[in-house]
Phi, psi and omega in degrees: 000143178286156178305322182296320182292334181281348180282159177292155179303323181295319181291322179297316177296324178297319179296317178297314180297314181296315178299317176302314182295317180299312180298317178298317184294319179300315181287328178296315177296319182292323179296318180298316180293323179301312183292316179303307184293321183294316180283337172294316179297331179278358174099013179283146180282160179304322180294318179296321179296318180298324180290344173298334184265008183297313182290331174305313181284319182299314181289343170295324177296312183296317184296315181294326180291319182263339183293324179297320178295318179297317180299320181292324182277320188259336186107144182290335177297318184291317180292323177295316180291326175297319176302314180299315182296317180296325178291324176298317179297317181297318177295321178299327181292340178275359182271004177291160176304152184305323181297332180269355184275067182276166179301312178300322179295317179292323177297320177294322176294319178294325176298316179296320179295323178296319177297315182299314184300314184283331172296316181293318180293313180301319180295314181296313180296319179294322183300323183302317180305326187272340183266346177267135179304150177300149178064018176248064185296326179297314178295321178301315181296316180297317180295313180298315180298321179294316182296312184292312183295314181297327179298315181289324175298318180290326177297319175298317177296329178297328175301312177297316179302313182300317178297316181295316178299319179299318179293322187275321189242351185082174184294308182291321178297321179295314179299318180295315180299315181291323178296320180294316179295315180296327177298319178297317180295321178299316178299317179295319179293322178299325183277319192262336186283139183305134189284338185247016185294121175078005180283125183290147179292317176258122183297117181287147175280159181299331183289351180267009183294336177275131185293143176258003182270120177303321181297315181293319179297317179294314179296324179296317177297317176298322178296319179302314180287327179297314182278334168299324180296324179285311189283346179295338175243335190283322190286313184240311188300315184294306181297324180290320179298316181295321178296318180290340177275001176106001177284136176281173187299317184293323180293320177295312179298319181295319180296316178298318180296314181295322182297313181295318180298312181297322177299319180292322178297314180297324179300318182292336180269353187306322179303331178293330187268336192250006176294131178278194176298147178060026176067025181291150172288154183295158179220199182299321179301319178301317181300320178293314186293329178276334180284327184298309179295328178297325179295331181284333190293311178301323178296318179294322178296316181299317178294316180297321179292325183283327185255340185280170181272343182227084185304319184292323177298313179298321180299309183297313178297318179297323183288329175297318181289319175301317180299319179294316181286324178298320181299320178293316178300316181296314180297319179298315178299317181298323177291315185299320181293320179292325178292318181286335190295144175292136182293321178274107185084038185302328185293337177296313180291315181294322178296318179297318180297315179287339169298315177295325177298312180294324176298321176297318177297317178298314178299315182292324179297313180295313179295327181299315180291313184291310181297320180293319181294323186272323189232344180100175186294325183306314181293328177298319180291324176295320177295321177300315178300317180297318180296316180295320178300322176296317177299320178296319178296316177300324184292342176304328184270006179282151179301145178238154174297142176296146178286127180300146176292153180304132179085354178280161183232000000 
């Protein structure tokens, strides 16, 4: 027997889900870099390039809100495979002649890619809840952290892949190569992935897409502000600021790629940092305690840049520290939503939560361009600190483990 055949059906399905998600994520990062570099070569400004991704983020909100309902009705295998297929179509849209590669056309392709990405992510995160045995919260946290962290590390690697493909194959050749590989993975996933994974026993109505769980709603609100706090400086303000400070395009892209890879690696290690006493899994108290120091970091970076002699040095050093603490917060949230989600129709709760995640990214993207253009990077960092502080405040209302009785073990 092969080693794969000796594994349990749940582990084999986990490997399929994770491999599917990894392949998608690698091409998603590469596609973003392809678009950024290609349109930079065509003379577009960084702000104009960022606006190409506006529909990508907007349709992430819509997809997560409705994708959870689709996953509960149709099964997570179908929504995951639909995400892969839509990404193949989005890549195919970029194969048109250069004269037809207009901004509206690329924005439409990015909208489709945004839908594909969030269908794939919602399906993968929801599937983990169903593949881990009940009452195995420690294993659930490790599996979620591995999936989330490896995804971000691969997205950073995708930045490098996109640049390498562009140099080797050109824009159209790169899009064609990635579309062909994803099409093969889609066929494999269609054949091998469990047909009833995540399908709810009772078909949910469309009116049930909004979560009825106070814990899920509170965590979703905290997640929106957490990711808005990152993207308010990361999406537009940071690359434009570094470019204006004399960094060339490859240096900016390389820094962002390494930052995302390191961020993903820390996410996979988050369970080691967030275990409570007696090895307990994290709860609402953990979310508050990890958000508080994160709120201080953007403010400290803004002050150091204003008073220090080398603003770029303080910015880079501060962002490495911010990325490490942010990664732990993000991984902790990803575990909590899967833990809080209802097992029957898990994708409804996870989809609602990632809708809030996408809303935070959309809010951060818009504010990043507007605040930086109007007031500079410093105000972006102060708004980031305010957003994280809001996430910490909201986390106060998240459920906590009961305090053990005196003398209990």
